[in-house]
C-alpha positions in Angstrom: -77.6 61.2 -56.5 -76.5 64.2 -58.5 -73.9 66.6 -57.3 -76.4 69.4 -56.6 -78.6 67.0 -54.6 -75.6 65.7 -52.7 -74.5 69.3 -51.8 -78.0 70.2 -50.7 -78.2 67.0 -48.6 -74.9 67.8 -47.0 -76.0 71.4 -46.2 -79.3 70.0 -44.8 -77.5 67.4 -42.6 -75.0 70.0 -41.3 -77.7 72.6 -40.5 -79.8 69.9 -38.8 -76.9 69.0 -36.6 -76.1 72.7 -35.8 -79.7 73.6 -35.0 -80.5 70.3 -33.2 -82.0 72.0 -30.1 -84.6 73.6 -32.4 -85.5 70.4 -34.2 -86.0 68.1 -31.2 -87.2 68.4 -27.7 -85.5 65.3 -26.4 -82.2 65.4 -24.5 -79.8 63.0 -26.3 -78.3 61.8 -23.0 -81.4 61.7 -20.8 -82.3 58.1 -19.8 -86.0 57.3 -20.0 -86.7 53.8 -18.6 -90.4 54.0 -19.7 -89.4 54.2 -23.4 -86.8 51.5 -23.7 -86.3 50.1 -27.3 -89.4 51.6 -28.8 -89.6 51.1 -32.6 -90.0 54.2 -34.9 -93.2 56.0 -34.2 -94.7 59.5 -34.5 -93.2 60.6 -31.1 -89.9 58.9 -31.8 -89.3 58.9 -35.6 -86.1 56.8 -35.4 -87.2 54.9 -32.2 -85.3 54.7 -28.9 -82.3 52.8 -27.7 -81.8 50.4 -24.8 -81.9 53.3 -22.3 -84.9 55.0 -23.7 -83.0 57.8 -25.4 -84.4 59.3 -28.6 -82.3 58.1 -31.5 -83.1 61.0 -33.8 -82.0 63.4 -31.1 -78.8 61.4 -30.6 -78.1 61.4 -34.4 -78.6 65.2 -34.7 -76.4 66.0 -31.7 -73.9 63.3 -32.7 -73.6 64.9 -36.1 -72.2 68.0 -34.4 -69.2 65.9 -33.1 -68.8 63.5 -36.1 -69.0 66.2 -38.8 -67.2 68.7 -36.6 -64.3 66.5 -35.9 -63.9 65.4 -39.6 -64.0 69.1 -40.8 -61.7 70.3 -38.1 -59.1 67.6 -38.7 -59.5 68.2 -42.5 -58.8 71.9 -42.2 -55.8 71.4 -40.0 -54.5 68.7 -42.3 -54.9 71.0 -45.2 -53.0 73.8 -43.5 -50.1 71.6 -42.5 -50.0 69.8 -45.9 -50.1 73.1 -47.7 -47.2 74.5 -45.7 -45.1 71.5 -46.1 -45.9 71.1 -49.8 -45.1 74.8 -50.5 -41.8 74.6 -48.7 -40.8 71.3 -50.4 -41.9 72.2 -53.9 -40.7 75.8 -54.0 -37.3 75.5 -52.4 -36.5 71.9 -53.6 -33.1 70.4 -52.9 -32.3 68.8 -49.6 -35.3 70.4 -47.9 -37.6 68.8 -50.5 -35.9 65.4 -50.1 -36.1 65.4 -46.3 -39.8 66.5 -46.2 -40.8 64.0 -48.9 -39.0 61.2 -47.0 -41.2 62.0 -44.0 -44.3 62.1 -46.2 -43.4 58.8 -47.8 -42.9 57.2 -44.4 -46.3 58.3 -43.2 -48.0 57.2 -46.4 -46.4 53.8 -46.3 -48.6 52.9 -43.2 -52.3 51.9 -43.6 -54.0 55.1 -42.5 -56.6 53.6 -40.2 -54.1 51.4 -38.4 -51.8 54.4 -37.9 -54.7 56.5 -36.6 -55.6 53.7 -34.2 -52.0 53.5 -33.0 -51.8 57.3 -32.4 -55.1 57.3 -30.6 -53.9 54.6 -28.2 -51.0 56.9 -27.1 -53.3 59.6 -25.9 -56.4 59.4 -23.6 -59.6 58.8 -25.5 -61.5 61.9 -26.5 -62.3 64.4 -29.2 -58.9 66.0 -29.1 -57.2 62.6 -29.5 -59.3 61.8 -32.6 -58.4 65.2 -34.2 -54.7 64.6 -33.6 -54.9 61.1 -35.0 -56.7 62.1 -38.2 -54.5 65.1 -38.7 -51.3 63.2 -38.1 -52.4 60.7 -40.9 -54.1 63.1 -43.2 -51.6 66.0 -43.8 -49.1 63.9 -45.8 -51.3 63.3 -48.8 -52.1 67.0 -49.0 -48.4 67.8 -48.8 -47.5 65.4 -51.7 -50.2 66.8 -54.0 -49.5 70.4 -53.2 -45.8 69.8 -53.7 -46.4 68.5 -57.2 -48.6 71.5 -58.0 -46.0 73.9 -56.7 -43.2 72.2 -58.8 -45.2 73.0 -62.0 -46.2 76.5 -60.9 -42.7 77.6 -60.0 -41.6 77.0 -63.6 -44.3 79.3 -65.1 -43.4 82.5 -66.9 -45.1 84.8 -64.5 -43.1 83.4 -61.6 -39.9 84.2 -63.6 -41.2 87.6 -64.3 -41.9 88.2 -60.6 -38.3 87.1 -59.7 -37.0 89.5 -62.4 -38.9 92.3 -60.9 -37.2 91.7 -57.6 -40.1 90.0 -55.7 -39.0 88.1 -52.6 -39.7 84.4 -52.2 -42.2 85.1 -49.5 -44.1 87.5 -51.8 -44.1 85.1 -54.7 -45.4 82.3 -52.5 -48.1 84.4 -50.9 -49.2 86.4 -54.0 -48.7 83.9 -56.8 -48.2 80.3 -55.6 -50.8 79.9 -52.8 -53.8 81.4 -54.8 -53.1 79.0 -57.6 -52.8 76.1 -55.1 -56.2 76.7 -53.4 -58.5 75.1 -56.0 -56.6 71.8 -55.8 -56.5 72.1 -52.0 -60.2 72.6 -51.6 -61.0 69.8 -54.1 -58.7 67.3 -52.2 -60.3 68.5 -48.9 -63.8 67.8 -50.2 -62.7 64.3 -51.5 -61.0 63.4 -48.2 -63.7 64.6 -45.7 -65.7 61.5 -46.3 -62.7 59.4 -45.4 -62.1 61.5 -42.3 -65.7 61.0 -41.2 -65.3 57.2 -41.6 -62.0 57.3 -39.7 -63.7 59.2 -36.9 -66.6 56.8 -36.8 -64.2 53.8 -36.7 -62.2 55.3 -33.8 -65.4 56.1 -32.0 -66.7 52.6 -32.7 -63.5 51.2 -31.0 -64.0 53.5 -28.0 -61.1 55.8 -28.8 -63.2 58.9 -29.6 -65.7 61.0 -27.7 -66.7 59.1 -24.5 -70.3 58.2 -23.4 -72.7 59.7 -22.8 -71.6 62.1 -25.6 -73.2 60.6 -28.8 -71.3 60.2 -32.0 -72.4 58.1 -34.9 -69.7 55.6 -34.6 -70.2 55.1 -30.9 -73.9 54.7 -31.4 -73.3 51.8 -33.7 -70.8 50.3 -31.3 -73.0 50.6 -28.2 -76.1 49.2 -30.0 -74.6 46.6 -32.3 -75.7 43.7 -30.0 -79.4 44.7 -30.6 -79.1 44.7 -34.4 -81.4 41.7 -34.7 -83.9 42.5 -32.0 -84.0 46.3 -32.6 -82.3 47.1 -35.9 -83.3 50.7 -35.9 -80.8 51.4 -33.1 -78.0 50.7 -35.6 -79.4 51.3 -39.0 -80.1 55.1 -38.7 -76.7 55.9 -37.4 -75.1 53.8 -40.2 -77.2 55.6 -42.8 -76.1 59.0 -41.4 -72.5 58.0 -41.8 -73.0 56.6 -45.3 -75.0 59.5 -46.6 -72.7 62.2 -45.2 -69.6 60.4 -46.5 -71.1 60.0 -50.0 -72.1 63.7 -50.0 -68.6 64.8 -49.1 -67.2 62.7 -51.9 -69.6 64.2 -54.4 -68.8 67.7 -53.2 -65.2 67.1 -54.0 -66.1 65.7 -57.5 -68.3 68.7 -58.1 -65.5 71.1 -57.2 -63.1 69.1 -59.5 -65.5 69.4 -62.4 -66.1 73.1 -61.8 -62.5 74.1 -61.7 -61.4 71.4 -64.2 -58.5 70.3 -62.1 -56.8 67.0 -62.8 -55.5 65.2 -59.7 -52.5 62.9 -60.3 -51.6 60.7 -57.4 
């Protein structure tokens, strides 16, 4: 899959989820006992589940939550990581040391296990998943942004701005942040696929959006016992997760190639 194809596919998946009411006439949570476990057909292209609900409809509506949670958590993580990375990299010293100790502490834990641990503290739901992913994700942004800021603050134009009497706030806003944004967007694109997988894993474990609200992870969890007798109940949700995650990763790669940014971990 080329980068252009991946980006087009990602746009198509997102638009299909956003405009789900226009693409399907089926209610994703309405139970139809006359259509239980029907295989893919013209009326139900992806088949139905054990309660007669149209799987295509549930995947389209579920994409709103799965993709929406991943993007929301990614944007919040970017904002937090950008703020911490800017402060640590620009001011240095004890501030840098303290913030990087916190970052290293978070990065020392396996991200999924840490997200599960955080999710257990709060009641299951969309808000909990966003908190969990954000609490885990911001640290990697902070470390990368901090490294970028360390190199930028030594540039000649920064010294010139200081010589002209520019304040630290003006230098950060006018010179540092704009030069950090390409790296920030590239890392966001590369990490959105991972955030989608984390959201799916938390939903699979019952820590995400609660039934009857559909998400791709919860669809796999609820239907996994039928994988041998009615595999379409699991396969299409899994394909949605896989395809979207791959498209996110290729979006990040495309941005990296476009801006010719080298990411050093």
